[in-house]
Structure formats: C-alpha cells, structure tokens
N, C-alpha and C positions, 0 to 999 in steps of 0.2 A: 637586240642585245649589242652593245660594242663588243669589241674582243677583248676589252681591258677593264670597262666597268660596269656593274650592275645596279640594275634598281631594286632594292630588297624591302617588302614589309617585316617587320619584325613585330611579333605581340609577346609580350612578357619583359618587363624591365627590372627584375630581380637581380641578384647577384651576378649570375651566370648570363640571364640576357641581355643585361646593361653591359656586359664585358664583350660580349659580341657584338653589341652594335657599336661599342667604342673603336672594336678591332676593325669592321668594315668600313667605319666614318676615316679613320686614320690611314684606310687605303685608298681614300676620295672615292667610294662607293656611295652613291645616291641611299639613303636610307630615311624611308617613313616608318614611325613608330606610334603603337597603340599600348596602352597598359589600362589594367582596370583601375587602378589608383592613379590618378593623372599626376600628382604630385612628384611622382618618383623620375617623370619625364624631364624636369626642368635642367639638369646637367646634359642629357642627351640633346636636349633643343639647343643649350649654350654650343654644344660640341658640333653642331651643324646639321643635327636630324631634323624633320619635318613630323609635327603631332599630326594624326589625325582622330577621326572622332569616332569612328568605329571600326572594328576587325574588318568590316568588307570593305572599307577603303585603301586598304593595307594590298588588296590583290586586285585593284583598277588598273594599275598599268606598272604592276612588278615583275621582273622577271623571275623572282622568286619570294615566298614568304616563309618566314622563318617564326614558328612557336617555339617558346622556351616556358612553360608555363608550369603550375607548380603539379597538378596530376591530372587524370584521366577527365574527371568532371570540367576541369577547367580547359583542356582542349578540346573537349565537344562543345562546350558553350560559346567558344572562341570561334570554331569553325561552323557549328551550325544552329548558333542560338540567334537572336534577334541582330538583323545586319552583322551577321557572322560572315568569314571568308568565302563559305559556300555561295553565298547570294551573289557574289562579284566573280567567284572563280570561273576560268577558263583553259580550255587545254594547253594552251600558250604558256601558261603559268604553272609553276610544279611548289608545292606544300614541302617543307623540310622540318618535320618536327623532332625538335631537340630536345623535348621532355622527357622524362622518364615515369613509363604508364605499362599498363597491360599488354602484352602482347596479342591477346584474344580481341581488346577493345581495338587496338590498331587497326588489323585485319576487317573487323567490321566499319569503323568509320574512314578507312582507306577505300573500300569497295562503294559505300556510301557515298563520299565525295566525288570519285571518277563518275557514279551513276547519276549524280544531281546535275553534275556541270563541265566532266571530262577533264577535271584537274588530277594531276598525279600528285602521289604521296609518297614519302620516302620517311620510314622511322628512323631518326638519327640520334640518338642518345650519345652524351659526350662524359669523356672522362678527361680530366688533367685541372678544374676548378678554375674557377676567374683569371688567375694568372696566367693560364695555359692559353685561355681565349685571346687574353689580352695580345699575348704575343704569336698567336696563330699557330699552336705547336698542340692543338688539342687532339685527343686519339676519339674519333666518330667510329662508332660501329651501327651499320647501316643493314635497313630490311627494305627491299622493294624490288624492282626490275634493274637488269643489266641498263637498260638504254637510259632509263632515270637515273641511276646513278654514273652514269655517263655523261647525262645533259647537265647536273649539278655538280661537274667538275669545277667551275670558274667558285662555287660556295668551298668546295674542300681546299683549293687553291689557297683563298683568303684565311680560313678559319683555322684549317686542321695539319698537324704535322704529319698523323696517318688516317685516312679513312678507308675503311674495309667493308665492302660488300659481303655480309653474312650469309645471306638467302633471301628468300622473298619476304614479303612485310612481315614483320612480327619480329624477324630476326635478330635486326639490330636490339629490339627491346628486352629480350631472351639474353643476348650476349651481355646488355648492360646490366641485368640482374646478378649475372654471376661476376662482374666487376664490383657491384656493391656488396656482393657475398665477402668478396676478398677484401676488400677496404673496410667494412665494418669490423669483420674480424683481426685485420690490421691494428686498427685504432684501438679496439678491446685491449689486446695483448700488450700492444704500447704504452699504454695507460698504466697497465698491472706492472711491466717491467720498470716504468719510470718511478713508481710508487714504492717498487722494490729497492731500487738504486736508493731513492732517498732515503730509506729507514735503516740502509746498511752503508750509509757513509759513501756511497758512492757519487761523483758529479755528474748528476744525468745532463747536463748540457753537455758533457765531453763524449756521450755514447756514440753520437753519430759519427765524430771522427774516428773513435776508437774502433768501429766495427764497420768504416768506409772501404768496400773493397772484399770483405768477407762474407760468409754465406748469411749472415742475417742482416745484410744490408738491402735498403730500399729505398725508393724513391719517399715512399711517404715517411720512412723514419729520417731522410736529411732533410724533409721539408717540415716534419712538425712534431719532432722529438723535443727540440729546443723551445717552441711553444710551448707545450706541456710542462717540460721543466722550470720554464721562467713563470706560468703560469700568463701567460702573453696573449690572452683571449679575445681582446677588442675586435680585430679585425673578423669579421664572421665570413669564411670562405665556404663551410658547409653546415647547415643546422643539421642538428640530433634530430629533429622533428620529422626533417625530411629522409634522413636516413633511415629512422623505422619506418616511414611510409614505404620506401622501398624493401624491407626487411619482410614488412607485411606481405608483399606481392610475391617476394621469394618463399614465404611461408605457403602461400595459396597455391603457387604452383606446383612445389615440393607435394603438395597434398594429392592434388589432382594426379599430378603423375607418378607418385609413389617414390618420389627420391627420397631419400635418408638423409637428414641433415641436423644431427643432434647439437653440433658445435655452434651453426649457424642459428639454431633454436635459442640456446642459450644466451649469444649474442643480440638477439633479438629482445629478450627477456631484459638484459640489464639496459637495452635502448628505451624499452619502456619505464625502466624504474628512473632514469635520467629525467624523461619527459615528467613523469608523475613529481619530480623534485621540481620542476619549473626550469627545468633546461632546455627546454624543446627549443628554443629559439638561440641557444647558446652555439658556438662553434664546435665542430667535432673535438676538437680538443679538450675541451672540458671533459670529457671523458674520465679525465685523471681525475677529477673533483670526488668520485663515486668512491675511488680508494683512500684518499684523502681524509675523508668523511669516516672511515672508518677506524676504530681505534685498535 
C-alpha cells in the first residue's frame, strides 16, 4: 500500500455502502465493488469504481475489504459463501465490517476467518448516515485488536470524523446497539413532539431554531425535525425496517444479559407497528405518520 492511496474492495451498495464507496473514490482511492444486485453498481462504476464478479475478487489484491450489508446472514454469506471473501483472503488483507450485526456472531465469524486464511477482522459499525459518510465524518465504533485498529488508520482517515477502539471483537457491535437504542428512542419522541406541535398551533419547522443550544437540542433534532414537519420523506437515509432489525438485536441481548429496557421495548413495538403499516422501506422520519394517523 502506498503512503496515501489504498486499494479497497467494497461489498454492499446500499445507501450507506454506496456513500462509503463514493467517499473513497472522491479521495482518489482504487475501489472495487460487489453487490448482490448488480444494477445498483452503475452509478459507482460511472464514478470510477471497478465492478467484480464475486466477493472473493474483492480480496485478491486489496489492502482492505469493507463490508456494509444488511444483516449477519448477509455478512456470513459474503465472507464464507461460494466464492466468498475468505476463499481469497490472506494475512496481509484486513476485513472491516461496517454492517450492524450481533456481537457474538461477529466473534465467531472473525475467528473462523483468521483460522481459514489468516485474515484479520474489525467490527466497525458506523453512525452518521450517508451524509456523514460522503463527507468523511462518520463516527466509527470499533472492536478488534489494537494492532489491526492501527493498521486500519488509512480507512479511519478517509471515512471517519472519529474512530474509537471500544475493545476486542464484538465491542464495536455492542456499542452500535447502544447508539441505535438512543437514536430509535429519539426519533420516536421527536415524532411525538412534532405531532404535538402541529395539534397545538406551533410551527414545528421552527422547533430546531427555537431549541438550538438548549438542553433539548441534538444533531438529530437539527437534521430531521424539519423533514418530519414538512413530510419531506423522499430521500431515505435510514429505513424503519433496518431500525427494527437493530432493535430486535438490542432486545435479544437485553434478555440474555438481564438488562431492563422498558422504554426501548415500547419503541421496538412502535417500529413493528410502522413496518406492519407498510412503512418498512420508509425513512426513519416517517415515524411521525404513526401519530398523524391517529385521531
């Protein structure tokens, strides 16, 4: 690897994955891409990425392989399925999994990969959404060894406003579930507040301005309240079904560890209701629809 440019193989061209790839391309890195649905790759190829036929092709001459796919099953299939990353992995290549999956599964898969081909694994889920990915200011919470974390410094320099090593394998995923717990609850309360304002004659679009700098202020409030208030739902930055998937994981871990989370349990139920209403593929800001539909 040169001092400045990387060769990166990227698996997963969803909203976040595509934004990560575009950021790397904008910085001049060589990017190879694979996605289960090849039609999603056209804009990335036009931007300078090279499409490959199988996940294994991503690992053949890459410094790093980044995975950003839907869930644990997708990660396992991408790494260990037919023509998976593991079949071409080597000790001089590092896998950086930016998906959000179960911490226990992460530990299992990481051990399996190292045993099979000597390839290292960092669980590195992200927060900040596509806008942060495009601007290289994601918050990345990382699990793995200090040596692998240091080795991945060029990845953090390219993509992250902050990358924090939280502990051994799985610690990054556990931290991401904490992040999702806070975000999901915030979206739910923000939707309630937006609908409350509308029903009481308050211009909800002015709430972020009015509360800026106060104790109720937050990045989520500033970024998403106006979208809720104006029903600006066309640009999907995070899907309700994905949040529900993450809340399922939070619930499972809470049960295993005896953590008491009544508020999070209610938020999970509300997400389940929204998905049942057919809003699974909708943006998180469409949470407000739940309250507007009620008389």
